[in-house]
C-alpha positions in Angstrom: 73.7 -0.1 -4.2 73.0 2.9 -6.4 71.4 0.8 -9.2 69.9 2.6 -12.2 67.9 1.2 -15.1 67.9 2.5 -18.6 65.5 1.8 -21.3 65.9 2.0 -25.1 62.6 3.8 -25.6 60.7 6.4 -23.6 57.8 5.1 -21.7 54.5 5.3 -23.5 51.7 7.1 -21.8 49.2 4.9 -20.0 46.0 4.3 -21.9 43.2 6.6 -20.9 41.2 4.8 -18.3 37.4 4.9 -18.2 37.7 6.6 -14.9 39.2 9.6 -16.5 36.5 10.2 -19.1 35.6 13.8 -19.8 31.9 13.3 -20.2 29.5 11.5 -17.9 28.4 8.0 -18.8 24.7 7.8 -19.8 23.7 4.9 -17.6 20.1 5.9 -17.7 19.9 4.1 -21.1 20.3 0.8 -19.3 17.1 -0.8 -17.9 16.7 -0.2 -14.2 16.6 -4.0 -13.4 20.0 -4.4 -15.2 21.5 -1.5 -13.2 20.2 -3.1 -10.0 21.7 -6.5 -11.0 25.0 -4.8 -11.9 25.1 -2.9 -8.6 24.6 -6.2 -6.7 27.4 -7.9 -8.7 29.7 -5.0 -7.9 28.8 -4.8 -4.2 29.5 -8.6 -3.8 32.7 -8.4 -5.9 31.3 -10.7 -8.6 33.1 -9.0 -11.5 32.5 -12.0 -13.8 28.8 -11.5 -13.3 29.2 -7.8 -13.9 31.0 -8.6 -17.2 28.3 -11.1 -18.1 25.5 -8.6 -17.5 27.3 -6.0 -19.5 27.5 -8.5 -22.3 23.7 -8.5 -22.5 23.5 -4.8 -23.3 22.3 -3.7 -26.8 25.2 -3.1 -29.2 24.0 0.4 -29.8 25.6 1.2 -26.4 29.0 -0.2 -27.2 31.0 2.8 -25.9 29.1 2.8 -22.6 29.6 -1.0 -22.2 33.3 -0.7 -23.0 33.8 2.0 -20.4 32.0 0.0 -17.7 33.8 -3.2 -18.7 37.1 -1.3 -18.3 36.1 -0.2 -14.8 35.1 -3.8 -13.9 38.4 -5.1 -15.2 40.2 -2.6 -13.0 38.1 -3.7 -10.1 37.1 -0.1 -9.5 34.0 -0.8 -7.4 33.9 2.7 -6.0 33.6 4.4 -9.4 31.1 1.8 -10.7 28.9 2.2 -7.7 29.2 6.0 -7.9 28.0 5.9 -11.5 25.2 3.4 -10.8 24.0 5.3 -7.7 24.0 8.7 -9.4 22.0 7.6 -12.4 18.5 9.0 -12.7 15.7 6.5 -13.0 14.8 5.5 -16.5 11.9 7.5 -18.0 8.6 5.7 -18.0 
């Protein structure tokens, strides 16, 4: 058929995903129990629960929460689990 599509404007670059962040996410600031609950929600595919849990995090950690919520909205279980499992235990 040889169809071609033309657009009026050049395509805008895709927004930078949380998965492409240059610096690591400081998940150790989250309580260990919350990280465990979040891990369970991700493993079971309960992204609503993951979002709910992230909504309970102190507002001082807004950038962290936003990055994790972006991963949850993208259903990026692999990246979420990698982050959660590579987090050092919270200091006592």
